[in-house]
Each structure stands twice: as structure tokens, then as C-alpha cells.
N, C-alpha and C positions, 0 to 999 in steps of 0.2 A: 388718638390711643385707644379707642374701641377697634379698628381697623388691623393696627398691630399686632394688638391681643388675638384677634381672631385669626390672621395669619400665623401666628406664634402655634395658637393651637390645631390649625389645619396641618402645618408642619408638623407637630408632635403626632399627630392621628397616621400619617403619613410613614413616618421612620417606626413607628410601633408597627403598622400593619406588616412592614417588610419583616421586623423582627418575628413577629408572631407566626407560630405556625401553620399550615395548612394541612391537614392529612398526614402527621407524621407516624413515624413508624410506631406501631403501639408500644414496644419497649421504651421507647424515647417520650410517649405522653405519658405511660406510668411513672416514669421516673421522676418526671418535672411536676407531676400531680404529688407524688411523695414530696419531693423537694417542698412544694409550695406549702403542703400541710405540714412540715416539721416546725413552721411558724406562726402556726396557730395559736392564737394566746391561750385558749383554754387545754391545749395540751401542754404548754409552757408552765401554766400556774400549777395543773397536777404534778408535772414533775418537779417545779420547784417545791411543794409542799412534801414529795416524797423525798428528794433530796434533804431538805430540812430535817424530816424525821432518824433519817439513816446515818446524818454525816455527824462527825466532830465540827467543833467549833470554826473552821476554816470553811468547812462543806454548809454550815449554818450562815455564815457570813455571807459568802457567795450567794445562797439560794435567797436569803433575808434582800440584800441589795437588790437584785435582779429581780425581785417581786416588786419591790417600790419602785425601782426605775421603770420596768415595763408595764406596771399597774397604772401608773401615772400619765405615761406615754400614751396608754390606750385610750384615758379618758380624753385627753387633749388632742389627740388625733382626731378623735370620733366630733370633739367640737367644731376644729377645722373642715373638715368633712361638711358637715351641716351647715359651716358659712360658704363653702365655695360650692357646692352641690352639684358637682360635675360628674354626670352618667358613666358608667362603666363602658368600655367597647362593647360592641356587639359581639356575643359569641355563645356557645353552649355549655362550656364547663363552668364548674364554679356557682352553681346554683343556690348554695347555701350564702355563699356571700354576696352574690346578686340579690336575693330576698333580704336576707336581714341587715345589709349594708350597700345599698345600692348605691353609694357614691364613691368615685375614684379616687379622689385627690384629696390628699398623699396618701401613697399606700403605707397603711397599716403594717402590715408585712415588712416592708423595705424598712421603715422606721425601728420596726421592734428588733428586724436583724442587726441593723446598724448600733442602735443600742445595745445589744446583747454584746455586738464585738467590743464597744468602750468597756463596757462591765468586765467583760473577760480579761481585756489587756490591764485591769486595774488588778486584777488576782492571780493571772496564770503567766507560764510562760511563753515566749514568743512565739515558739512551735505552734503551741497550741492556739495562739491568737491567728496566726498564717491559716490554720485550717478551718475557723470559725470565720475569717475573713473569704475564704472561698466559698463555704455554705452559704453566707450571706449575699454573696453575688449569685448565685445559682439560685436562692430564693427570688432574688429582683427579676432574673431572666424570667425564671418561671412565669411568674406571676404576667410577664408582657409576653411572652411565647404562647399561655394558654388565655390569653383575652380577657384578662381581668381586672389589667390596669394597663395604663397608656406608658411610656418610657419615663414622661417627667415627672408623673405619679409617684415613679419607683426613685428616680435620682433626687426629687424632693423630699420624698420619704427618708431616704438614706441621710441627706442633710441635716434635716429636722432630727433625726433619731439620732443622729452623733452629738450636736449641740443641746440637745434635753437630756440626752443622759450626762454630757459633762457636768452642765448645771445640777442636776438630780444628785448625780456623784457627793457635790459639795454639799447640797441641801441636806442630804441623808446624813453624811457625815457630822453635819453642823446638828442636828437633832439628834443622833446619838451623842453627843458629847453633852447635851442639855437636858437630856432624859436618859443618865447612865442605867438607872433600874430597869427601863426599859430594854437596853441594849444588852443589858447582862441576860434577862429572860430570852432575847430574839437571837442571841449568839451561844449561849448555853444550855439552853432548854429550860423545861420544867422540872 
């Protein structure tokens, strides 16, 4: 069984290295770096707080739901990463990730992007969901192309993010039903 596991990891590394970009044009590299950073958790949390502050009830509901799903997801992904402790691929870009989170499996960015797709699908029209899906796919590719994740990290991150978000949407709806006063404050403001 161990031999099969190591063979699978080796194959994953080979495929990932083919998807990784070696000396890409500077514009493409900057684009992929920008796309990768658009899924950083701290940007999302700041953005969701701003959305909550300036929005009506519908915007507040999207902001709070997304924050709940992605916040709990970040915690669980971190636990899974420390369980597996797979080192990141060799690379120069993404030192902030390499220093603060040296573990690769699963990709938190891919999981977060997939979870955001699920949440957006719960609230927005199909065409907006399609745009978010394209963004999520670009986020995942950027993580492999910039050598901060292996392909399996991203694919498992997507799967984990979708399943986790579906469960957390149900949990969140349940919590809002049993705590209606909190729901009122969260969705209407102070």
C-alpha cells in the first residue's frame, strides 16, 4: 500500500511540474500572482466586513454566510494540513505562504474558491456563478503554475471546499433558525 501511495505522489509531482511555469512572460506571471492573491483569506475577510457595512439585508446575508463558511473552512483545512504535513513544491514565489503555512495538502485557496462558488450559487444568478467558477479555476491553476501547490492539493481542495460548504450552509441555516435574534442582528445590522 505504501508503494502505491509513493508512486501516486511521484506521478502527482510529475504532472504538477508540467503544469508549472518556468520563466513565463512577466505579464502572465503577474496575472497569475494577482489571481492567486485574490483568494487570500485576509482579503476576503476584510472585503466581507466592508460588504456587510455598506450593504442592505441581501448583501449582509451573503457577507455573513460567506464569512461563516470560509472562516470555519480555513480552520478545518489548517487541521488537515497539519495531519498530512506534505511539504510544498520547490519554488521561489509565495514566500508568505511557504513561511506561514509550509504544508501543501490540501490547497486552502482551492478549497476557499470552491466554497465561495457554492455560497454564491446559493444567492446569485447563474451567470454570476459562472464568472466565479472561472475565477476559482484560475485560482487553482495559479497555485500549481506558481509552484506553491501540487495538482492533487488543488483538486482535493476543490472537492473538500464544495462538500464542506454544502454542509456548512445547512449548519448555518439551522443556527440562524434556532438563534433568530442573532440572525436579525447579523442580517439587518445594529
